[in-house]
C-alpha angles and dihedrals in degrees: 000000000000114000128201121207109216108178141019120194122183118181129171128183123197132174125200091213103045133031110257120204112271094234135128113212113219129192131180140162117222122206131181125238090277091057095250120138116253095239125202093348129148112239137178115218125196118199120196128179114205128199123234100350142014089270097038128120115303109245096178139010139174138171125218131188108221142168127228120228127235086276094050092255120147125186131198139176105223110216095034091106103031115023120245093199098095096049119114109232096165100104141019133024123294126208128200119216119193124196127184128205120194093177102288101074137292121308116201110237093187143271124260133183116254111231123175098005097077091049091052092050091047089050089059087075096049115109115243127180142147119251121249091255090054095230102098134059110214116210123186118323104006095306108147136200118195112232108233117242096019110062124072085221088081089076094208095300096125113117114213132191096041136094114189123221112249089256089054100259116142131221097037107101135048108258091203094063133074116237131202126210142235134188123212130215092273095050098257113147125219138184116243132197134201115233112179108309093345135087109202136170114270089202133051121266116260106184124129094194136059123246092270093052097259112146117246114227117253141162092063120169118233091263093047091050092050095050100037116127097181136056121301138162138198142175116246107278086359087280118135091205087079091062090091112087102351101057118200135327117229134190115237093257089066093044092052101036107135091224087070131252092205123066123264111295093026135081143180106269116252124223095268092051092051089050092051093046092052090047089060089059096040111025093166102059115047107257114253096033115117105250098046114129101225093106096076095054089049100050125091109243129245132024102278087111105002118072113238134310099027088183122212095358113157104146086212089151093055091231087127099204115197127201095253098161116198150251109254125222092263089057097255122131125226150149100042107156092026111058140033120207134173131182126247118213090234127088123223094208138328092293104033140047136196126261138165123237142185133179141213093248101048147052094218125109109197136190113229139160129229143165114303090233093066114108118234134158121255133227117200122218126207114254 
């Protein structure tokens, strides 16, 4: 049976202050020759890392017995069988070969060059320490980085009271709060914030592919947008200059696609999750009812992006909502600067789906439903 590898995802986390596991997570979806996922099937996967080229000498190899999910997805932690710790990543290119055995012998799924992962593993062995005066971070052989806000070497150039958006835009986030981070399937980074029991993106999603690497349709004409029954995305007014800081606008079909618009470990919030999140910010008025006051704590302050008056905005939650407007069902764009809207993963009926919304003139944050072919941004929530 011919198998098609659809997606490869390599992620490595390393901390300077604690020893992270030397593992490389790997995900792939296997499909048969007809394009159908190989659901709930036992598989044996052989990983090999070659030196210099895709056919170079094997420097490491391990075999893992795995099981595909209902969607044909299988996940492995490379290095969990044979350790990666002793490998020398300091020079030369490294290539990962993946082979899959469904019971009738290995099938080669391809070989790809490893990029940032070897550098991260090599960095695990680099000395790091703080100088005796506490103002310099020493990396490697006497290379120093001045720590902002501590050293006199900064000469007063430190800017306080601002937290830049990941794309570099100012006046979006709350400088008095601490933000986390998340990386999507295309490598885009985002700030995240914890609100009650939830960790949610503090910036709009900006991916053009699903979790498995499938490309999301874009460039639709007004008529195509209106009649689409599958996932699609656009920039506001079809203008890429809006990408920073607004991200992308998606129809509901993209937001709710079972393959996953958000990266692994994250999802588009459903209606109950939105209700609970808003309840954290307004425990008096039931979340979702027009008249609740959760909108103010969720809006970015000022009028850099919002048209005046941007009433009641405090961004005390750190959610950092921007007035992203939308693409209407007929394909037209409107309301940027005036309204914020984000999709829920839940549909209202066969034609409409839920979303949350706030405006420049109010403190409310209401739950509404609209046609699935409207274009709104998306915020991902940690599973």
